N, C-alpha and C positions, 0 to 999 in steps of 0.2 A: 461669224454669221448671226449669232444670237443678238449682238449689240445692234447690228443693222436692222434686224427684224424688230426689236423692241423700239427702235427709233421710228421706223415706218409705221408701226401699230398706233402711235400717237396720232398720226395724221389720217390714216386710212386703213381699211381692212377688207379682205375678200376671201372666199373659200380657197384654200390651197396656197395662201400667201407666203407662208414660211417655206414651203417646198419650192416655189418659184424664185424666191430670193436666194435660196441656197443654190439652185441651178444657175441663176444669173451670175452669182459670185464665183462659182467654180469655172465658168466659161469666160469671165472678164479677165483679160490679160493684165490690166492695170492693178485690179484687186489682188491678183496673185503675186504681183511684183512687190507691192507695198504691205502685204499682210504681215501681221505680227505672229510669229510662231510661238506656241505656248510651251513647247518642249525645249529643254536646254540642250545645246550641242556640247557633248563632252569630247575632250581631247583624248586621243588614243593613249593608252599606257605605254611608257617607254621602259624597256628592259635595261636595268642597270646591273653593274657588277657589285657583288658583296665582297668586301675585303675579308681576308682570312686572319689578319693580324690587327690588334687594336692600334689606333692612331695611324694606320696606313692611309686612310682616307678620312678627312674630317671637313666640317663645314664651319665657316665663320660668319657672324652677322653682327651688325652694330644697331643697337636700339637707342633712339634718341633724336633730337634732344629732349630730355625729360626735365621735370622740375629739379632745380639744382639742390643738392644736398647741403648739409651744413659744412661739409668738407669742400664744397665747390664742384663736385662731380655731377655731370649731367648726361653722360652716355654709359651704356652698358655694352661691353664687347663679350660676345659669346662664342665658344668653340664647342662643337659636338662631334664625338667620335661616331662614325657611320655604323661600326660593328656593334659596340656596346651601348650606344646612345648616351654614354657618359658626357655630361656637359660641364664646362668650366665657365665662369662668369667673372669679368673684371669691371670695376668702376673706373670711369675715365673723365677727366675734365674737358678734353677736347677730342677731336676725332681724326688725327692724322693716321692714315692707314699704314704707312710704313712703320711707324713707331709701335702701333698695336700688334702688327704681325711679328715684329722683332721681339716684342714682350712675350708673345706666345711661344716663340722658338726658345727664348731664354727660360721660360717655364718648363718646357719639355726637357731641355738640357739639365736644368736644376733637379728635376725629378728622375734623372737617369733614363729618360726615354730617348731613343734615337730615331730621327726621321731623315729622310732624304728629300731635299727641296731641289726641284728642277730649276730651269732658267725662269726666274720670276723677278718682279721689281726689286726683291730683297737682295738679289745677287749683284745688283749694280754697285 
């Protein structure tokens, strides 16, 4: 409403002009449909389960492509444990998902950690 008032004030003015403009805009159906809301609409929070054992639930992400290193790597593969927030990062030259996930499973087996993988693309 303030922008409309400021624009109108350039051309004309009268007593009670601001209140009349506000009243008109509130009643104008088109104005209400196209108005820009100033408050941000937030998504409702979602309840998630917290794992009770480390590495029972983890997240994977790929960052890149980045600037190529001297060894030719341009991706970072990250895994984060949902419980401890412990993060593991790997540098990669390419981003084949199956190879990256297999690499993580080999890492877990190598460090004596055991996880159960359900029916995933890795099971094929």
